[in-house]
Backbone as CSV, one residue per row, in Angstrom:
resi,resn,N_x,N_y,N_z,CA_x,CA_y,CA_z,C_x,C_y,C_z
1,UNK,7.167,30.186,-5.342,5.860,30.373,-5.898,5.955,30.279,-7.425
2,UNK,4.936,29.643,-8.038,4.919,29.482,-9.484,4.472,30.771,-10.147
3,UNK,5.201,31.161,-11.155,4.872,32.387,-11.879,3.657,32.143,-12.763
4,UNK,2.732,33.076,-12.774,1.529,32.994,-13.601,1.946,33.127,-15.062
5,UNK,1.612,32.116,-15.853,1.965,32.123,-17.276,0.998,32.966,-18.094
6,UNK,-0.125,33.337,-17.498,-1.117,34.107,-18.225,-1.920,33.219,-19.147
7,UNK,-2.784,33.797,-19.916,-3.584,33.018,-20.849,-4.762,32.342,-20.165
8,UNK,-5.360,31.505,-20.916,-6.574,30.822,-20.481,-6.234,29.603,-19.611
9,UNK,-6.976,29.372,-18.534,-6.705,28.186,-17.713,-7.073,26.908,-18.468
10,UNK,-6.368,25.821,-18.159,-6.610,24.556,-18.841,-7.976,23.977,-18.475
11,UNK,-8.596,23.338,-19.448,-9.863,22.642,-19.175,-9.595,21.213,-18.724
12,UNK,-8.338,20.781,-18.838,-7.970,19.412,-18.466,-7.715,19.328,-16.962
13,UNK,-8.781,19.471,-16.211,-8.705,19.396,-14.760,-8.718,17.933,-14.316
14,UNK,-8.522,17.701,-13.041,-8.595,16.342,-12.494,-9.974,15.733,-12.750
15,UNK,-11.002,16.554,-12.655,-12.370,16.069,-12.885,-12.546,15.620,-14.339
16,UNK,-12.029,16.395,-15.279,-12.133,16.053,-16.704,-11.347,14.778,-16.995
17,UNK,-10.143,14.681,-16.450,-9.335,13.477,-16.652,-10.038,12.246,-16.071
18,UNK,-10.665,12.407,-14.899,-11.411,11.307,-14.291,-12.551,10.876,-15.204
19,UNK,-13.293,11.830,-15.747,-14.416,11.502,-16.630,-13.939,10.821,-17.918
20,UNK,-12.811,11.278,-18.452,-12.249,10.629,-19.643,-11.880,9.178,-19.333
21,UNK,-11.170,8.970,-18.230,-10.760,7.612,-17.870,-11.980,6.729,-17.597
22,UNK,-12.980,7.293,-16.958,-14.214,6.552,-16.686,-14.845,6.078,-17.999
23,UNK,-14.949,6.976,-18.954,-15.552,6.634,-20.245,-14.700,5.629,-21.019
24,UNK,-13.376,5.801,-20.986,-12.511,4.860,-21.699,-12.625,3.457,-21.097
25,UNK,-12.873,3.359,-19.785,-13.088,2.050,-19.157,-14.329,1.358,-19.701
26,UNK,-15.250,2.120,-20.224,-16.466,1.551,-20.825,-16.193,1.070,-22.242
27,UNK,-15.009,1.396,-22.773,-14.643,0.963,-24.119,-15.167,1.859,-25.220
28,UNK,-15.491,3.106,-24.884,-16.070,4.013,-25.878,-14.991,4.645,-26.755
29,UNK,-15.431,5.307,-27.805,-14.517,6.003,-28.713,-14.018,7.295,-28.072
30,UNK,-13.010,7.889,-28.691,-12.497,9.173,-28.215,-13.593,10.235,-28.239
31,UNK,-14.382,10.242,-29.301,-15.456,11.232,-29.438,-16.447,11.100,-28.288
32,UNK,-16.856,9.874,-27.987,-17.822,9.644,-26.905,-17.238,10.018,-25.547
33,UNK,-15.962,9.698,-25.333,-15.317,10.040,-24.065,-15.253,11.554,-23.887
34,UNK,-14.932,12.260,-24.966,-14.877,13.722,-24.902,-16.256,14.302,-24.616
35,UNK,-17.264,13.730,-25.214,-18.629,14.180,-24.962,-18.983,13.981,-23.487
36,UNK,-18.610,12.828,-22.946,-18.871,12.535,-21.531,-18.137,13.513,-20.618
37,UNK,-16.916,13.875,-20.995,-16.102,14.770,-20.168,-16.395,16.243,-20.420
38,UNK,-17.145,16.528,-21.494,-17.487,17.921,-21.790,-16.355,18.720,-22.412
39,UNK,-15.518,18.041,-23.204,-14.418,18.745,-23.873,-14.454,18.445,-25.369
40,UNK,-13.723,19.250,-26.117,-13.601,19.028,-27.557,-12.578,17.925,-27.804
41,UNK,-12.763,17.200,-28.879,-11.825,16.139,-29.239,-10.417,16.703,-29.447
42,UNK,-10.325,17.874,-30.035,-9.020,18.514,-30.250,-8.312,18.762,-28.923
43,UNK,-9.063,19.059,-27.884,-8.474,19.277,-26.555,-7.817,17.999,-26.049
44,UNK,-8.485,16.868,-26.266,-7.917,15.581,-25.865,-6.601,15.331,-26.600
45,UNK,-6.603,15.539,-27.913,-5.412,15.251,-28.706,-4.257,16.200,-28.369
46,UNK,-4.557,17.428,-28.066,-3.525,18.380,-27.634,-2.923,17.924,-26.313
47,UNK,-3.786,17.458,-25.406,-3.318,16.966,-24.115,-2.417,15.744,-24.304
48,UNK,-2.826,14.841,-25.202,-2.040,13.625,-25.458,-0.669,13.975,-26.046
49,UNK,-0.619,14.979,-26.919,0.668,15.408,-27.486,1.633,15.854,-26.393
50,UNK,1.088,16.541,-25.387,1.917,17.046,-24.291,2.146,15.980,-23.214
51,UNK,1.286,14.952,-23.181,1.351,13.889,-22.165,1.196,12.529,-22.835
52,UNK,2.238,12.051,-23.540,2.125,10.812,-24.317,1.756,9.583,-23.481
53,UNK,2.080,9.578,-22.202,1.729,8.431,-21.360,0.216,8.290,-21.209
54,UNK,-0.505,9.396,-21.334,-1.964,9.319,-21.244,-2.538,8.528,-22.416
55,UNK,-1.887,8.604,-23.568,-2.330,7.837,-24.731,-2.248,6.335,-24.440
56,UNK,-1.155,5.904,-23.799,-1.021,4.500,-23.406,-2.103,4.114,-22.402
57,UNK,-2.332,4.982,-21.433,-3.362,4.734,-20.406,-4.735,4.610,-21.059
58,UNK,-5.009,5.469,-22.015,-6.292,5.456,-22.728,-6.509,4.113,-23.413
59,UNK,-5.505,3.614,-24.107,-5.630,2.337,-24.815,-5.805,1.175,-23.839
60,UNK,-5.100,1.223,-22.717,-5.274,0.188,-21.694,-6.711,0.187,-21.181
61,UNK,-7.225,1.347,-20.883,-8.587,1.452,-20.352,-9.621,0.985,-21.364
62,UNK,-9.383,1.274,-22.639,-10.332,0.856,-23.675,-10.437,-0.668,-23.776
63,UNK,-9.406,-1.382,-23.334,-9.426,-2.846,-23.360,-10.084,-3.454,-22.123
64,UNK,-10.427,-2.654,-21.138,-11.003,-3.156,-19.893,-12.296,-3.952,-20.103
65,UNK,-13.238,-3.498,-20.948,-14.469,-4.284,-21.117,-14.211,-5.674,-21.698
66,UNK,-13.284,-5.777,-22.642,-12.980,-7.077,-23.230,-12.329,-7.987,-22.196
67,UNK,-11.456,-7.434,-21.372,-10.832,-8.214,-20.312,-11.885,-8.732,-19.339
68,UNK,-12.819,-7.881,-18.967,-13.894,-8.290,-18.053,-14.739,-9.393,-18.682
69,UNK,-15.100,-9.240,-19.941,-15.913,-10.242,-20.636,-15.183,-11.579,-20.703
70,UNK,-13.902,-11.545,-21.010,-13.136,-12.794,-21.085,-13.031,-13.450,-19.715
71,UNK,-12.928,-12.645,-18.674,-12.882,-13.176,-17.314,-14.191,-13.881,-16.961
72,UNK,-15.310,-13.297,-17.364,-16.623,-13.900,-17.101,-16.765,-15.213,-17.864
73,UNK,-16.366,-15.214,-19.131,-16.435,-16.435,-19.933,-15.568,-17.518,-19.299
74,UNK,-14.380,-17.144,-18.873,-13.491,-18.114,-18.238,-14.132,-18.685,-16.975
75,UNK,-14.748,-17.839,-16.177,-15.431,-18.294,-14.968,-16.534,-19.285,-15.274
76,UNK,-17.277,-19.030,-16.341,-18.343,-19.948,-16.754,-17.759,-21.290,-17.200
77,UNK,-16.653,-21.242,-17.901,-16.014,-22.481,-18.344,-15.500,-23.284,-17.153
78,UNK,-14.911,-22.596,-16.193,-14.390,-23.268,-15.001,-15.524,-23.921,-14.218
79,UNK,-16.687,-23.257,-14.202,-17.821,-23.808,-13.452,-18.489,-24.968,-14.187
80,UNK,-18.075,-25.228,-15.410,-18.589,-26.383,-16.144,-19.830,-26.098,-16.965
81,UNK,-20.026,-24.857,-17.386,-21.196,-24.497,-18.188,-21.064,-25.058,-19.604
82,UNK,-21.906,-26.033,-19.931,-21.861,-26.650,-21.268,-22.255,-25.650,-22.344
83,UNK,-23.255,-24.824,-22.073,-23.682,-23.865,-23.100,-22.579,-22.850,-23.380
84,UNK,-21.875,-22.422,-22.328,-20.779,-21.477,-22.541,-19.636,-22.149,-23.293
85,UNK,-19.359,-23.401,-22.968,-18.311,-24.139,-23.672,-18.648,-24.249,-25.160
86,UNK,-19.908,-24.529,-25.465,-20.344,-24.611,-26.868,-20.149,-23.277,-27.582
87,UNK,-20.452,-22.184,-26.894,-20.288,-20.861,-27.496,-18.822,-20.574,-27.800
88,UNK,-17.952,-20.952,-26.876,-16.525,-20.719,-27.083,-16.025,-21.543,-28.262
89,UNK,-16.421,-22.813,-28.308,-16.010,-23.675,-29.422,-16.508,-23.104,-30.740
90,UNK,-17.765,-22.688,-30.762,-18.342,-22.106,-31.981,-17.567,-20.863,-32.400
91,UNK,-17.217,-20.037,-31.439,-16.508,-18.793,-31.731,-15.101,-19.074,-32.276
92,UNK,-14.420,-20.013,-31.649,-13.041,-20.290,-32.027,-12.952,-21.099,-33.315
93,UNK,-13.780,-22.133,-33.430,-13.687,-23.032,-34.580,-14.628,-22.668,-35.720
94,UNK,-15.566,-21.781,-35.451,-16.512,-21.403,-36.488,-17.533,-22.484,-36.782
95,UNK,-17.740,-23.361,-35.843,-18.722,-24.429,-36.008,-19.849,-24.207,-35.024
96,UNK,-20.909,-24.897,-35.245,-22.052,-24.805,-34.353,-22.254,-26.166,-33.710
97,UNK,-22.197,-26.213,-32.388,-22.403,-27.451,-31.651,-23.872,-27.504,-31.255
98,UNK,-24.545,-28.551,-31.669,-25.963,-28.720,-31.329,-26.153,-29.996,-30.540
99,UNK,-26.976,-29.910,-29.541,-27.384,-31.101,-28.819,-28.744,-31.501,-29.367
100,UNK,-28.816,-32.663,-30.001,-30.054,-33.118,-30.612,-30.463,-34.428,-29.948
101,UNK,-31.709,-34.502,-29.547,-32.237,-35.725,-28.951,-33.106,-36.418,-29.992
102,UNK,-32.781,-37.673,-30.281,-33.554,-38.438,-31.261,-33.942,-39.776,-30.663
103,UNK,-34.847,-40.413,-31.338,-35.271,-41.754,-30.923,-34.310,-42.803,-31.447
104,UNK,-34.751,-44.045,-31.405,-33.937,-45.166,-31.853,-33.508,-44.973,-33.304
105,UNK,-32.266,-45.291,-33.598,-31.688,-45.183,-34.939,-31.820,-43.783,-35.539
106,UNK,-31.837,-42.779,-34.694,-31.917,-41.406,-35.174,-33.300,-40.966,-35.602
107,UNK,-34.296,-41.800,-35.357,-35.670,-41.468,-35.748,-36.330,-40.544,-34.740
108,UNK,-37.625,-40.366,-34.935,-38.405,-39.500,-34.060,-38.525,-40.120,-32.666
109,UNK,-38.663,-39.251,-31.684,-38.886,-39.734,-30.326,-40.296,-40.318,-30.224
110,UNK,-40.396,-41.404,-29.536,-41.717,-41.991,-29.274,-42.000,-41.817,-27.798
111,UNK,-43.205,-41.395,-27.494,-43.546,-41.221,-26.102,-45.001,-41.599,-25.884
112,UNK,-45.305,-41.820,-24.660,-46.640,-42.280,-24.300,-47.091,-41.510,-23.073
113,UNK,-48.338,-41.103,-23.078,-48.899,-40.387,-21.950,-49.768,-41.357,-21.168
114,UNK,-49.472,-41.494,-19.885,-50.254,-42.388,-19.050,-50.932,-41.569,-17.977
115,UNK,-52.231,-41.786,-17.797,-52.989,-41.087,-16.772,-53.437,-42.109,-15.755
116,UNK,-53.133,-41.878,-14.521,-53.488,-42.789,-13.444,-54.438,-42.100,-12.493
117,UNK,-55.470,-42.772,-12.141,-56.446,-42.231,-11.208,-55.961,-42.505,-9.788
118,UNK,-55.976,-41.462,-8.992,-55.538,-41.594,-7.601,-56.781,-41.606,-6.732
119,UNK,-56.929,-42.653,-5.894,-58.076,-42.749,-4.986,-57.607,-42.448,-3.575
120,UNK,-58.402,-41.675,-2.882,-58.087,-41.356,-1.491,-58.819,-42.230,-0.545
């Protein structure tokens, strides 16, 4: 049997740890995660000092939203989305790709409206 150490029971329960991990998966700050879990920021840092592996886990979870976003962008590129491809090129190269429709020799488009009477 474990001997009672006395003192105050820990607030870092399984439920609190779950809420922290849930919030970190959203990519939020430490302050926001603590607010979501209902603990003080100092409590989180004290826990991390005693459990350094949790700090690594926290950083991994904070990257989850970016990983998901990159996966979605990749899926759009694989499916052949021209608009998504343009966005990626713009983001990477810092250029803006525009699709411009012009008339002959780069001039204005010319068009004609024709109305036809339909007889029954």
